[in-house]
Structures are given as C-alpha cells and as structure tokens.
PDBQT receptor file of N, H, CA, C and O in Angstrom, charges set to zero:
ATOM      1  N   MET A   1     -12.620 -25.156   8.038  1.00  0.00    +0.000 N 
ATOM      2  CA  MET A   1     -12.130 -24.423   6.872  1.00  0.00    +0.000 C 
ATOM      3  C   MET A   1     -13.276 -23.804   6.075  1.00  0.00    +0.000 C 
ATOM      4  O   MET A   1     -13.123 -22.746   5.464  1.00  0.00    +0.000 OA
ATOM      5  N   LEU A   2     -14.408 -24.470   6.091  1.00  0.00    +0.000 N 
ATOM      6  H   LEU A   2     -14.532 -25.329   6.587  1.00  0.00    +0.000 HD
ATOM      7  CA  LEU A   2     -15.556 -23.952   5.351  1.00  0.00    +0.000 C 
ATOM      8  C   LEU A   2     -15.991 -22.604   5.920  1.00  0.00    +0.000 C 
ATOM      9  O   LEU A   2     -16.353 -21.693   5.175  1.00  0.00    +0.000 OA
ATOM     10  N   CYS A   3     -15.951 -22.489   7.243  1.00  0.00    +0.000 N 
ATOM     11  H   CYS A   3     -15.657 -23.229   7.848  1.00  0.00    +0.000 HD
ATOM     12  CA  CYS A   3     -16.326 -21.232   7.895  1.00  0.00    +0.000 C 
ATOM     13  C   CYS A   3     -15.393 -20.105   7.457  1.00  0.00    +0.000 C 
ATOM     14  O   CYS A   3     -15.839 -19.009   7.118  1.00  0.00    +0.000 OA
ATOM     15  N   ILE A   4     -14.093 -20.393   7.472  1.00  0.00    +0.000 N 
ATOM     16  H   ILE A   4     -13.730 -21.283   7.748  1.00  0.00    +0.000 HD
ATOM     17  CA  ILE A   4     -13.105 -19.383   7.081  1.00  0.00    +0.000 C 
ATOM     18  C   ILE A   4     -13.305 -18.986   5.619  1.00  0.00    +0.000 C 
ATOM     19  O   ILE A   4     -13.224 -17.808   5.271  1.00  0.00    +0.000 OA
ATOM     20  N   SER A   5     -13.564 -19.966   4.779  1.00  0.00    +0.000 N 
ATOM     21  H   SER A   5     -13.630 -20.923   5.062  1.00  0.00    +0.000 HD
ATOM     22  CA  SER A   5     -13.779 -19.695   3.358  1.00  0.00    +0.000 C 
ATOM     23  C   SER A   5     -15.001 -18.809   3.153  1.00  0.00    +0.000 C 
ATOM     24  O   SER A   5     -14.972 -17.877   2.348  1.00  0.00    +0.000 OA
ATOM     25  N   ASN A   6     -16.069 -19.100   3.879  1.00  0.00    +0.000 N 
ATOM     26  H   ASN A   6     -16.092 -19.856   4.533  1.00  0.00    +0.000 HD
ATOM     27  CA  ASN A   6     -17.283 -18.291   3.762  1.00  0.00    +0.000 C 
ATOM     28  C   ASN A   6     -17.048 -16.872   4.264  1.00  0.00    +0.000 C 
ATOM     29  O   ASN A   6     -17.568 -15.913   3.695  1.00  0.00    +0.000 OA
ATOM     30  N   LEU A   7     -16.265 -16.742   5.326  1.00  0.00    +0.000 N 
ATOM     31  H   LEU A   7     -15.842 -17.522   5.788  1.00  0.00    +0.000 HD
ATOM     32  CA  LEU A   7     -15.961 -15.426   5.879  1.00  0.00    +0.000 C 
ATOM     33  C   LEU A   7     -15.175 -14.593   4.871  1.00  0.00    +0.000 C 
ATOM     34  O   LEU A   7     -15.458 -13.411   4.674  1.00  0.00    +0.000 OA
ATOM     35  N   VAL A   8     -14.187 -15.219   4.237  1.00  0.00    +0.000 N 
ATOM     36  H   VAL A   8     -13.957 -16.179   4.397  1.00  0.00    +0.000 HD
ATOM     37  CA  VAL A   8     -13.374 -14.515   3.238  1.00  0.00    +0.000 C 
ATOM     38  C   VAL A   8     -14.241 -14.070   2.066  1.00  0.00    +0.000 C 
ATOM     39  O   VAL A   8     -14.125 -12.937   1.598  1.00  0.00    +0.000 OA
ATOM     40  N   SER A   9     -15.109 -14.961   1.593  1.00  0.00    +0.000 N 
ATOM     41  H   SER A   9     -15.203 -15.881   1.974  1.00  0.00    +0.000 HD
ATOM     42  CA  SER A   9     -15.963 -14.599   0.459  1.00  0.00    +0.000 C 
ATOM     43  C   SER A   9     -16.937 -13.489   0.855  1.00  0.00    +0.000 C 
ATOM     44  O   SER A   9     -17.281 -12.639   0.034  1.00  0.00    +0.000 OA
ATOM     45  N   PHE A  10     -17.382 -13.499   2.118  1.00  0.00    +0.000 N 
ATOM     46  H   PHE A  10     -17.103 -14.190   2.785  1.00  0.00    +0.000 HD
ATOM     47  CA  PHE A  10     -18.264 -12.430   2.587  1.00  0.00    +0.000 C 
ATOM     48  C   PHE A  10     -17.554 -11.086   2.539  1.00  0.00    +0.000 C 
ATOM     49  O   PHE A  10     -18.125 -10.091   2.092  1.00  0.00    +0.000 OA
ATOM     50  N   PHE A  11     -16.303 -11.059   3.002  1.00  0.00    +0.000 N 
ATOM     51  H   PHE A  11     -15.839 -11.867   3.365  1.00  0.00    +0.000 HD
ATOM     52  CA  PHE A  11     -15.562  -9.800   2.996  1.00  0.00    +0.000 C 
ATOM     53  C   PHE A  11     -15.239  -9.351   1.579  1.00  0.00    +0.000 C 
ATOM     54  O   PHE A  11     -15.221  -8.152   1.301  1.00  0.00    +0.000 OA
ATOM     55  N   GLU A  12     -14.983 -10.295   0.681  1.00  0.00    +0.000 N 
ATOM     56  H   GLU A  12     -14.997 -11.269   0.907  1.00  0.00    +0.000 HD
ATOM     57  CA  GLU A  12     -14.764  -9.928  -0.719  1.00  0.00    +0.000 C 
ATOM     58  C   GLU A  12     -16.028  -9.319  -1.304  1.00  0.00    +0.000 C 
ATOM     59  O   GLU A  12     -15.962  -8.344  -2.053  1.00  0.00    +0.000 OA
ATOM     60  N   LEU A  13     -17.175  -9.888  -0.967  1.00  0.00    +0.000 N 
ATOM     61  H   LEU A  13     -17.229 -10.680  -0.359  1.00  0.00    +0.000 HD
ATOM     62  CA  LEU A  13     -18.450  -9.359  -1.442  1.00  0.00    +0.000 C 
ATOM     63  C   LEU A  13     -18.699  -7.974  -0.860  1.00  0.00    +0.000 C 
ATOM     64  O   LEU A  13     -19.152  -7.076  -1.570  1.00  0.00    +0.000 OA
ATOM     65  N   ALA A  14     -18.408  -7.792   0.424  1.00  0.00    +0.000 N 
ATOM     66  H   ALA A  14     -18.040  -8.521   1.001  1.00  0.00    +0.000 HD
ATOM     67  CA  ALA A  14     -18.593  -6.493   1.066  1.00  0.00    +0.000 C 
ATOM     68  C   ALA A  14     -17.700  -5.446   0.407  1.00  0.00    +0.000 C 
ATOM     69  O   ALA A  14     -18.120  -4.308   0.201  1.00  0.00    +0.000 OA
ATOM     70  N   ASP A  15     -16.471  -5.832   0.078  1.00  0.00    +0.000 N 
ATOM     71  H   ASP A  15     -16.130  -6.757   0.245  1.00  0.00    +0.000 HD
ATOM     72  CA  ASP A  15     -15.540  -4.930  -0.589  1.00  0.00    +0.000 C 
ATOM     73  C   ASP A  15     -16.073  -4.543  -1.966  1.00  0.00    +0.000 C 
ATOM     74  O   ASP A  15     -16.005  -3.380  -2.362  1.00  0.00    +0.000 OA
ATOM     75  N   TYR A  16     -16.602  -5.524  -2.686  1.00  0.00    +0.000 N 
ATOM     76  H   TYR A  16     -16.657  -6.469  -2.364  1.00  0.00    +0.000 HD
ATOM     77  CA  TYR A  16     -17.171  -5.270  -4.009  1.00  0.00    +0.000 C 
ATOM     78  C   TYR A  16     -18.376  -4.339  -3.906  1.00  0.00    +0.000 C 
ATOM     79  O   TYR A  16     -18.522  -3.423  -4.716  1.00  0.00    +0.000 OA
ATOM     80  N   MET A  17     -19.237  -4.566  -2.921  1.00  0.00    +0.000 N 
ATOM     81  H   MET A  17     -19.119  -5.310  -2.264  1.00  0.00    +0.000 HD
ATOM     82  CA  MET A  17     -20.428  -3.732  -2.748  1.00  0.00    +0.000 C 
ATOM     83  C   MET A  17     -20.036  -2.301  -2.389  1.00  0.00    +0.000 C 
ATOM     84  O   MET A  17     -20.723  -1.353  -2.769  1.00  0.00    +0.000 OA
ATOM     85  N   LEU A  18     -18.936  -2.147  -1.661  1.00  0.00    +0.000 N 
ATOM     86  H   LEU A  18     -18.378  -2.917  -1.352  1.00  0.00    +0.000 HD
ATOM     87  CA  LEU A  18     -18.457  -0.807  -1.331  1.00  0.00    +0.000 C 
ATOM     88  C   LEU A  18     -18.090  -0.044  -2.601  1.00  0.00    +0.000 C 
ATOM     89  O   LEU A  18     -18.410   1.137  -2.737  1.00  0.00    +0.000 OA
ATOM     90  N   TYR A  19     -17.414  -0.729  -3.536  1.00  0.00    +0.000 N 
ATOM     91  H   TYR A  19     -17.154  -1.689  -3.425  1.00  0.00    +0.000 HD
ATOM     92  CA  TYR A  19     -17.062  -0.083  -4.804  1.00  0.00    +0.000 C 
ATOM     93  C   TYR A  19     -18.311   0.276  -5.603  1.00  0.00    +0.000 C 
ATOM     94  O   TYR A  19     -18.370   1.337  -6.224  1.00  0.00    +0.000 OA
ATOM     95  N   VAL A  20     -19.310  -0.608  -5.588  1.00  0.00    +0.000 N 
ATOM     96  H   VAL A  20     -19.262  -1.471  -5.084  1.00  0.00    +0.000 HD
ATOM     97  CA  VAL A  20     -20.563  -0.325  -6.293  1.00  0.00    +0.000 C 
ATOM     98  C   VAL A  20     -21.245   0.887  -5.671  1.00  0.00    +0.000 C 
ATOM     99  O   VAL A  20     -21.757   1.754  -6.380  1.00  0.00    +0.000 OA
ATOM    100  N   TYR A  21     -21.248   0.940  -4.339  1.00  0.00    +0.000 N 
ATOM    101  H   TYR A  21     -20.832   0.235  -3.763  1.00  0.00    +0.000 HD
ATOM    102  CA  TYR A  21     -21.857   2.060  -3.614  1.00  0.00    +0.000 C 
ATOM    103  C   TYR A  21     -21.162   3.375  -3.964  1.00  0.00    +0.000 C 
ATOM    104  O   TYR A  21     -21.816   4.394  -4.185  1.00  0.00    +0.000 OA
ATOM    105  N   ILE A  22     -19.839   3.341  -4.012  1.00  0.00    +0.000 N 
ATOM    106  H   ILE A  22     -19.307   2.513  -3.833  1.00  0.00    +0.000 HD
ATOM    107  CA  ILE A  22     -19.069   4.533  -4.382  1.00  0.00    +0.000 C 
ATOM    108  C   ILE A  22     -19.420   4.987  -5.796  1.00  0.00    +0.000 C 
ATOM    109  O   ILE A  22     -19.599   6.178  -6.047  1.00  0.00    +0.000 OA
ATOM    110  N   ALA A  23     -19.518   4.021  -6.722  1.00  0.00    +0.000 N 
ATOM    111  H   ALA A  23     -19.372   3.053  -6.518  1.00  0.00    +0.000 HD
ATOM    112  CA  ALA A  23     -19.839   4.359  -8.109  1.00  0.00    +0.000 C 
ATOM    113  C   ALA A  23     -21.223   4.979  -8.215  1.00  0.00    +0.000 C 
ATOM    114  O   ALA A  23     -21.417   5.943  -8.957  1.00  0.00    +0.000 OA
ATOM    115  N   ILE A  24     -22.194   4.431  -7.475  1.00  0.00    +0.000 N 
ATOM    116  H   ILE A  24     -22.036   3.648  -6.873  1.00  0.00    +0.000 HD
ATOM    117  CA  ILE A  24     -23.560   4.971  -7.507  1.00  0.00    +0.000 C 
ATOM    118  C   ILE A  24     -23.576   6.384  -6.936  1.00  0.00    +0.000 C 
ATOM    119  O   ILE A  24     -24.210   7.277  -7.498  1.00  0.00    +0.000 OA
ATOM    120  N   LEU A  25     -22.878   6.587  -5.818  1.00  0.00    +0.000 N 
ATOM    121  H   LEU A  25     -22.363   5.861  -5.362  1.00  0.00    +0.000 HD
ATOM    122  CA  LEU A  25     -22.811   7.922  -5.227  1.00  0.00    +0.000 C 
ATOM    123  C   LEU A  25     -22.205   8.913  -6.213  1.00  0.00    +0.000 C 
ATOM    124  O   LEU A  25     -22.695  10.032  -6.365  1.00  0.00    +0.000 OA
ATOM    125  N   PHE A  26     -21.143   8.492  -6.877  1.00  0.00    +0.000 N 
ATOM    126  H   PHE A  26     -20.745   7.583  -6.754  1.00  0.00    +0.000 HD
ATOM    127  CA  PHE A  26     -20.454   9.373  -7.814  1.00  0.00    +0.000 C 
ATOM    128  C   PHE A  26     -21.365   9.756  -8.967  1.00  0.00    +0.000 C 
ATOM    129  O   PHE A  26     -21.379  10.910  -9.394  1.00  0.00    +0.000 OA
ATOM    130  N   LEU A  27     -22.122   8.798  -9.469  1.00  0.00    +0.000 N 
ATOM    131  H   LEU A  27     -22.111   7.860  -9.121  1.00  0.00    +0.000 HD
ATOM    132  CA  LEU A  27     -23.006   9.071 -10.598  1.00  0.00    +0.000 C 
ATOM    133  C   LEU A  27     -24.189   9.951 -10.188  1.00  0.00    +0.000 C 
ATOM    134  O   LEU A  27     -24.623  10.813 -10.952  1.00  0.00    +0.000 OA
ATOM    135  N   LEU A  28     -24.702   9.727  -8.982  1.00  0.00    +0.000 N 
ATOM    136  H   LEU A  28     -24.350   9.026  -8.362  1.00  0.00    +0.000 HD
ATOM    137  CA  LEU A  28     -25.889  10.467  -8.555  1.00  0.00    +0.000 C 
ATOM    138  C   LEU A  28     -25.563  11.919  -8.219  1.00  0.00    +0.000 C 
ATOM    139  O   LEU A  28     -26.307  12.831  -8.580  1.00  0.00    +0.000 OA
ATOM    140  N   ASN A  29     -24.448  12.124  -7.527  1.00  0.00    +0.000 N 
ATOM    141  H   ASN A  29     -23.843  11.383  -7.234  1.00  0.00    +0.000 HD
ATOM    142  CA  ASN A  29     -24.156  13.475  -7.067  1.00  0.00    +0.000 C 
ATOM    143  C   ASN A  29     -22.652  13.665  -6.968  1.00  0.00    +0.000 C 
ATOM    144  O   ASN A  29     -22.060  13.449  -5.911  1.00  0.00    +0.000 OA
ATOM    145  N   GLN A  30     -22.041  14.065  -8.061  1.00  0.00    +0.000 N 
ATOM    146  H   GLN A  30     -22.521  14.241  -8.920  1.00  0.00    +0.000 HD
ATOM    147  CA  GLN A  30     -20.590  14.162  -8.119  1.00  0.00    +0.000 C 
ATOM    148  C   GLN A  30     -20.035  15.218  -7.174  1.00  0.00    +0.000 C 
ATOM    149  O   GLN A  30     -18.927  15.061  -6.661  1.00  0.00    +0.000 OA
ATOM    150  N   SER A  31     -20.777  16.283  -6.936  1.00  0.00    +0.000 N 
ATOM    151  H   SER A  31     -21.677  16.411  -7.353  1.00  0.00    +0.000 HD
ATOM    152  CA  SER A  31     -20.252  17.375  -6.125  1.00  0.00    +0.000 C 
ATOM    153  C   SER A  31     -20.128  16.993  -4.653  1.00  0.00    +0.000 C 
ATOM    154  O   SER A  31     -19.261  17.516  -3.952  1.00  0.00    +0.000 OA
ATOM    155  N   ASN A  32     -20.980  16.092  -4.178  1.00  0.00    +0.000 N 
ATOM    156  H   ASN A  32     -21.684  15.667  -4.747  1.00  0.00    +0.000 HD
ATOM    157  CA  ASN A  32     -20.950  15.732  -2.762  1.00  0.00    +0.000 C 
ATOM    158  C   ASN A  32     -20.251  14.409  -2.486  1.00  0.00    +0.000 C 
ATOM    159  O   ASN A  32     -20.122  14.004  -1.331  1.00  0.00    +0.000 OA
ATOM    160  N   THR A  33     -19.799  13.737  -3.535  1.00  0.00    +0.000 N 
ATOM    161  H   THR A  33     -19.904  14.067  -4.473  1.00  0.00    +0.000 HD
ATOM    162  CA  THR A  33     -19.242  12.398  -3.353  1.00  0.00    +0.000 C 
ATOM    163  C   THR A  33     -18.006  12.415  -2.461  1.00  0.00    +0.000 C 
ATOM    164  O   THR A  33     -17.872  11.578  -1.568  1.00  0.00    +0.000 OA
ATOM    165  N   GLU A  34     -17.110  13.359  -2.697  1.00  0.00    +0.000 N 
ATOM    166  H   GLU A  34     -17.219  14.039  -3.422  1.00  0.00    +0.000 HD
ATOM    167  CA  GLU A  34     -15.878  13.393  -1.914  1.00  0.00    +0.000 C 
ATOM    168  C   GLU A  34     -16.179  13.611  -0.437  1.00  0.00    +0.000 C 
ATOM    169  O   GLU A  34     -15.586  12.964   0.425  1.00  0.00    +0.000 OA
ATOM    170  N   HIS A  35     -17.101  14.524  -0.149  1.00  0.00    +0.000 N 
ATOM    171  H   HIS A  35     -17.584  15.050  -0.850  1.00  0.00    +0.000 HD
ATOM    172  CA  HIS A  35     -17.474  14.804   1.234  1.00  0.00    +0.000 C 
ATOM    173  C   HIS A  35     -18.098  13.579   1.893  1.00  0.00    +0.000 C 
ATOM    174  O   HIS A  35     -17.757  13.241   3.026  1.00  0.00    +0.000 OA
ATOM    175  N   LEU A  36     -19.011  12.912   1.187  1.00  0.00    +0.000 N 
ATOM    176  H   LEU A  36     -19.288  13.186   0.266  1.00  0.00    +0.000 HD
ATOM    177  CA  LEU A  36     -19.675  11.731   1.741  1.00  0.00    +0.000 C 
ATOM    178  C   LEU A  36     -18.684  10.607   1.983  1.00  0.00    +0.000 C 
ATOM    179  O   LEU A  36     -18.738   9.939   3.015  1.00  0.00    +0.000 OA
ATOM    180  N   LEU A  37     -17.774  10.396   1.031  1.00  0.00    +0.000 N 
ATOM    181  H   LEU A  37     -17.730  10.939   0.193  1.00  0.00    +0.000 HD
ATOM    182  CA  LEU A  37     -16.797   9.323   1.187  1.00  0.00    +0.000 C 
ATOM    183  C   LEU A  37     -15.845   9.610   2.337  1.00  0.00    +0.000 C 
ATOM    184  O   LEU A  37     -15.469   8.702   3.078  1.00  0.00    +0.000 OA
ATOM    185  N   ARG A  38     -15.452  10.876   2.488  1.00  0.00    +0.000 N 
ATOM    186  H   ARG A  38     -15.758  11.614   1.887  1.00  0.00    +0.000 HD
ATOM    187  CA  ARG A  38     -14.556  11.219   3.592  1.00  0.00    +0.000 C 
ATOM    188  C   ARG A  38     -15.234  10.917   4.927  1.00  0.00    +0.000 C 
ATOM    189  O   ARG A  38     -14.622  10.329   5.818  1.00  0.00    +0.000 OA
ATOM    190  N   ASP A  39     -16.502  11.321   5.066  1.00  0.00    +0.000 N 
ATOM    191  H   ASP A  39     -16.999  11.799   4.343  1.00  0.00    +0.000 HD
ATOM    192  CA  ASP A  39     -17.247  11.032   6.293  1.00  0.00    +0.000 C 
ATOM    193  C   ASP A  39     -17.387   9.534   6.502  1.00  0.00    +0.000 C 
ATOM    194  O   ASP A  39     -17.243   9.043   7.622  1.00  0.00    +0.000 OA
ATOM    195  N   TYR A  40     -17.670   8.802   5.418  1.00  0.00    +0.000 N 
ATOM    196  H   TYR A  40     -17.787   9.201   4.509  1.00  0.00    +0.000 HD
ATOM    197  CA  TYR A  40     -17.860   7.354   5.521  1.00  0.00    +0.000 C 
ATOM    198  C   TYR A  40     -16.586   6.670   6.008  1.00  0.00    +0.000 C 
ATOM    199  O   TYR A  40     -16.633   5.821   6.898  1.00  0.00    +0.000 OA
ATOM    200  N   PHE A  41     -15.438   7.044   5.419  1.00  0.00    +0.000 N 
ATOM    201  H   PHE A  41     -15.400   7.734   4.696  1.00  0.00    +0.000 HD
ATOM    202  CA  PHE A  41     -14.186   6.393   5.791  1.00  0.00    +0.000 C 
ATOM    203  C   PHE A  41     -13.765   6.776   7.205  1.00  0.00    +0.000 C 
ATOM    204  O   PHE A  41     -13.189   5.956   7.920  1.00  0.00    +0.000 OA
ATOM    205  N   ILE A  42     -14.045   8.015   7.618  1.00  0.00    +0.000 N 
ATOM    206  H   ILE A  42     -14.513   8.681   7.038  1.00  0.00    +0.000 HD
ATOM    207  CA  ILE A  42     -13.715   8.420   8.983  1.00  0.00    +0.000 C 
ATOM    208  C   ILE A  42     -14.548   7.623   9.985  1.00  0.00    +0.000 C 
ATOM    209  O   ILE A  42     -14.030   7.163  11.002  1.00  0.00    +0.000 OA
ATOM    210  N   GLU A  43     -15.845   7.461   9.694  1.00  0.00    +0.000 N 
ATOM    211  H   GLU A  43     -16.266   7.835   8.868  1.00  0.00    +0.000 HD
ATOM    212  CA  GLU A  43     -16.722   6.739  10.610  1.00  0.00    +0.000 C 
ATOM    213  C   GLU A  43     -16.390   5.257  10.662  1.00  0.00    +0.000 C 
ATOM    214  O   GLU A  43     -16.596   4.618  11.693  1.00  0.00    +0.000 OA
ATOM    215  N   ASN A  44     -15.878   4.698   9.569  1.00  0.00    +0.000 N 
ATOM    216  H   ASN A  44     -15.711   5.218   8.731  1.00  0.00    +0.000 HD
ATOM    217  CA  ASN A  44     -15.648   3.256   9.480  1.00  0.00    +0.000 C 
ATOM    218  C   ASN A  44     -14.171   2.903   9.371  1.00  0.00    +0.000 C 
ATOM    219  O   ASN A  44     -13.821   1.847   8.844  1.00  0.00    +0.000 OA
ATOM    220  N   LYS A  45     -13.299   3.788   9.869  1.00  0.00    +0.000 N 
ATOM    221  H   LYS A  45     -13.583   4.646  10.297  1.00  0.00    +0.000 HD
ATOM    222  CA  LYS A  45     -11.863   3.550   9.692  1.00  0.00    +0.000 C 
ATOM    223  C   LYS A  45     -11.415   2.259  10.375  1.00  0.00    +0.000 C 
ATOM    224  O   LYS A  45     -10.495   1.598   9.894  1.00  0.00    +0.000 OA
ATOM    225  N   VAL A  46     -12.046   1.895  11.479  1.00  0.00    +0.000 N 
ATOM    226  H   VAL A  46     -12.793   2.432  11.869  1.00  0.00    +0.000 HD
ATOM    227  CA  VAL A  46     -11.663   0.654  12.160  1.00  0.00    +0.000 C 
ATOM    228  C   VAL A  46     -12.064  -0.552  11.316  1.00  0.00    +0.000 C 
ATOM    229  O   VAL A  46     -11.283  -1.490  11.156  1.00  0.00    +0.000 OA
ATOM    230  N   ILE A  47     -13.286  -0.524  10.775  1.00  0.00    +0.000 N 
ATOM    231  H   ILE A  47     -13.921   0.238  10.905  1.00  0.00    +0.000 HD
ATOM    232  CA  ILE A  47     -13.771  -1.629   9.948  1.00  0.00    +0.000 C 
ATOM    233  C   ILE A  47     -12.947  -1.736   8.668  1.00  0.00    +0.000 C 
ATOM    234  O   ILE A  47     -12.542  -2.830   8.277  1.00  0.00    +0.000 OA
ATOM    235  N   LEU A  48     -12.700  -0.603   8.018  1.00  0.00    +0.000 N 
ATOM    236  H   LEU A  48     -13.029   0.286   8.335  1.00  0.00    +0.000 HD
ATOM    237  CA  LEU A  48     -11.954  -0.619   6.759  1.00  0.00    +0.000 C 
ATOM    238  C   LEU A  48     -10.500  -1.000   6.995  1.00  0.00    +0.000 C 
ATOM    239  O   LEU A  48      -9.857  -1.578   6.118  1.00  0.00    +0.000 OA
ATOM    240  N   GLY A  49      -9.980  -0.678   8.177  1.00  0.00    +0.000 N 
ATOM    241  H   GLY A  49     -10.502  -0.208   8.889  1.00  0.00    +0.000 HD
ATOM    242  CA  GLY A  49      -8.612  -1.062   8.501  1.00  0.00    +0.000 C 
ATOM    243  C   GLY A  49      -8.448  -2.570   8.593  1.00  0.00    +0.000 C 
ATOM    244  O   GLY A  49      -7.342  -3.094   8.465  1.00  0.00    +0.000 OA
ATOM    245  N   PHE A  50      -9.553  -3.259   8.816  1.00  0.00    +0.000 N 
ATOM    246  H   PHE A  50     -10.452  -2.833   8.920  1.00  0.00    +0.000 HD
ATOM    247  CA  PHE A  50      -9.504  -4.719   8.914  1.00  0.00    +0.000 C 
ATOM    248  C   PHE A  50      -9.292  -5.356   7.557  1.00  0.00    +0.000 C 
ATOM    249  O   PHE A  50      -8.684  -6.423   7.464  1.00  0.00    +0.000 OA
ATOM    250  N   PHE A  51      -9.788  -4.716   6.493  1.00  0.00    +0.000 N 
ATOM    251  H   PHE A  51     -10.281  -3.849   6.569  1.00  0.00    +0.000 HD
ATOM    252  CA  PHE A  51      -9.696  -5.314   5.154  1.00  0.00    +0.000 C 
ATOM    253  C   PHE A  51      -8.257  -5.340   4.663  1.00  0.00    +0.000 C 
ATOM    254  O   PHE A  51      -7.991  -5.809   3.556  1.00  0.00    +0.000 OA
TER     255      PHE A  51
C-alpha cells in the first residue's frame, strides 16, 4: 500500500507542477502560450490521458 500511496502522491505532484509550468509560460509569453500548450498536450496526450 505504501508503494501505491507514493505513486498517487507523485502523480498529484506532477499534476501540480504542470499547473505551475502553465502559469510560468503564461506570464513569460502570453502570445505563444496557447500554441505551446497545444503542442504539449498533443505530444503527451497518452500520458495526460492517464491522469
């Protein structure tokens, strides 16, 4: 159970870091954020589909 708990917390942390990354991208370059996020989600659709 400890392994499963650690795995869940890892994915929660990864999800949180994704939001932080999005916020940083948005603040740094608002005009390109949508394009970058679209490319990111297309490239990682399998990984993101797991969440």
